[in-house]
C-alpha positions, 0 to 999 in steps of 0.5 A: 168658847161654848160653840160646837162646830157643825160636824159635832151636831151632825154626829149628835143627830146621826147618833140620835137617828141611829139610836132611835131606829134600832131601839124602835123594834123593841116596842113592837113585841113578838108573836108565837109562830111555827117554824118548818125546816128541812131535817136533811139537805135532800129536802127543801123548804120551798113555795110548794111546802108553803102552799101545802101548809097554808092550805092545811091551815085554811081547812082547819080555820087557822088564820096566820098573821104572817108567813115568811119563807126563806127558800132552802132554809125555813118557813115561819108562820106567825099566829095571834095566840099561843093556842093557835100556835100549838094547834098549828104545830100538830096539824103541820107536823101531820101534813108535811111528814108522812113518816113521823118516826123519820120526818122529812121536816122539823116542825118547832115552836118559835117566836118572831118579831112583829116589827114592820118589814121596812125595819127588818129590811134595815136589819133593825131587830129587837134585842133578845130577852133571856129565858127569865124575861122573854123565854126561849127553848127548853129541852130535857134530854135523856141519856141512854146509860145502857148504851154507854156501858155497851159502848165501853164493853165494845171498846174493852173487847177490842183492847183485850183482843189487841193485848192477847195478840201482843202477848201471843195468847191464843183464843178461839174467839171474843164475843160480846153479850150485852155488857159482858165479854166472852173469850173462848179458849181450848185449854185451861192453861191459856185461860189462866194466862188470859185471866191474869192478863185481864186482872193486871191490865183491865182493873175495871173488869171481873172475870169468871171461868165457865164451861159451856158445851165443852168449851172453856170461856172467860166471862168478863163483866164490869165491876159495879163501881166501874159501871157507875164511874162510866155512867158519870163520865158519860153524863159529864162528857155529853154535857161538855159536848153540848156546851161545845155544840151550842157555842158553835151555834152562837147561843148567848148565855145557855144553861146546861145542867145535870138533872138526876142521874141520867138527864140533862136540862138545856135552856137556850134563852133568846134563841131564834132558830129553834129548829136548827137548835133542836136538830143539832142537840137531838143528833147523836153524831158519833163516828165509828170506823169498821172494816167491811165484811168481804165474805161471800155471805156478806155479799149475798146479804147486801144484794138480797137483803138476806141473813147477815153473817155472825159478827157483822151488821148491815147499814145503808150508805147515803144513796140507800145501798146496803153495806155489811160491816163487821161489828168490831169498832176500830176507831171512834169519835173519841180519837178525833181532835178536829174536823173541818169541811173542805173538798176532795183534791181529786174529785172536788166533791165536798168532804170532811177532813179529820185529824186523829190523836196519837192513839187513833193515828197509830191504830189507823196506820196499823189497820190500813197496813194490815188490810190493804186491798180491803174496804173500810167503812166510816159510819156516822150514827145520828139519832140512834141510826147508823149510816155509812158515810163512805166505804173506800178501798184501802190502797196503802198504809195511811199515817200521820193522823189525817183522814178524809171522808167523802162520798155523795155529800154536799157542802151543807152536809159536810159543814153539819157533819164537821160541826157535830164531829168537831164538837166532840163525840157523845159518850152515849146517845141522847133523846129529847124527852121534853121540849117547850118554848117558853113564851113571853107570858111566863116572863111578863111579871119579870119584864114589868118589874124590871122595866118599872125599876128602870123607869122609876129610877130614871124618873126619881133621878130626873126629878131630883136633877131638875129641882136641884140644878134647874135648867142644867138638871133638865139637860142632864135628864135629857142626856140620861134619856139619850144614854138609855136610848143608845144603850138599848140600840147597841144591845139591839144592834149586837143582838145581845141577850138581856136578862134580869141581871142585865136590867139590874146593870141598866139601873146601875148605869143610870146612877153612874151616868148621872154621876158624871153630870153631877160632877160637871154641874158642881164644877160649873157652880164652883167656877161661878162661886169663884167669880168667873163669868158664866161662859167661862164657868161653863167651859172650865166646868166641862174641861176640868170635870173631864179628867175626873169622869174619865178616871172613874169610868175607866176604873169601873170599865176595868172591873166590868171587863174582868167580870166579862172575862172571868164570869159566866152565865148571868154574870156575863150578862150583867158585865156586857150591859155594864160595859156598854153603859159606861161607854154610852154614858161618857158620850151622853154625859159629856159630849151630848149634854155639852152640845145642849148647853152650847146650843142654849147658851153658846149664842148669847154674847153677854151672858149674865147668868145661868140656870143651875140652881142655888150657887152657895158662896162662902160667908164673907169676913167681917171686914167685907160686905156681905154677898147675896145668894143668887139663884141663877 
């Protein structure tokens, strides 16, 4: 009746073994480290880089505690103290990067686990702790608002040119001076027609007619309210883009918020690959499509590095060859709806496949139809520097909104480019003005208080259970400890991020888990009061308590799933631990605790009593003999 088959004990032992194995890495802690990774795929982090770093550290009398090389990806060098970590970062930065303005390698602060190698080989890693506990990466980003206004002025200049051409209003040229747009005309009547058109179609611009060197010009500038709105929208768009990029990186519970009028704070709790995060966030990947300047002066400027014709700019392609392109921007990343890495069907080279929105598809179709035989440059701006990704010849009109960019890129570059473009274009460039890795010392007090609350809560509950339910209380306390063990193990296996709200959920799980054991113990007591034999009382107690336990846990799980689905940030952290704790508590309180009871009492043939505390029986009627109160 109260005996488990062998396979159930094997399941229990397997759960204990796996739980212990994946919980163990959390006890070793982490050490400060410096991480070196390549800034571009043309550079490689290999044994030569590792040797150079080790030699430089040796000369500076810095002794690392560990050095792990992931060839082609990163090198992590661990240290005993944070002071050594900071010194090492500056030293390594100067040693392996000859040009600090355009570094070949990204050197960033990090934290690495102190777990033994054999645990890491089994993919047993510690669970992440949030920024409020373990720390993480903190970035302060400065948004270039002047660039946002300039970009908008460029876009308006192109729209004005299109509208004037559509209305057949002739002009002598459109130029942009900073954030202002100048339109030249030959006569006053045409100027007045253009002024009326701009007033009607472009409400965010104010125009003034000026005469300069005998030439009539319409000087258009952004209204103050419009400029403020553009800056606000640029900041919001950049925040949204950062959210998308961090989601692509798979970071848990990021904090991205505005600070002041032109700054954004980004906190990545529990992030491991800080160098990759810094690279992705620091890159201002904006896509621009322009026509290549085919004039003789432009050709000469490309070959001799001479003066670039007015209205054009010079950029280098990925192989370093100069390309002169016109300043007029035909399309930007704002017209992009999707970007996926892939391969060129003809050459089988790595490529990025773009999908444009309706407006972008229409513009691209018109441009390619009107410029057959000419070259079109697709530029990618990263960290304020433009690079020509590809500059193919337009062979025919391209419609449908699907475009492919390729040219001297490998699969890694194609993946990174697609990720950045897919995450959305930045409305304005950003610069990292502050970066720090928050170490464990800042969260030590929170960690201590959080673990103290869970520990003392467990001790208080276990003490009460042992006193009130005797041996069954011991079984319940052991099951409660196994519940915590399995919960921590699952969080570690999932590489979840534990925050202070998550620790609060752990404390709550203690109370909910022990509630199931209280129901079971009281059911067993009730059976004993009704005169059932001890073995029958144990069996009926567990069987009849199961439906109640299931109902209460399912309803609580529904509430937890609602928090997980509709919550964000710390609320989701609480919900994750809460939901996992419900599932582990059902296993430990019912399956595991009964295994202990069956192991202790199941082999006894004629069980006379069980140690479950005082079984209070109702007072007998006057006609019945009194029943003694047994401590069993």
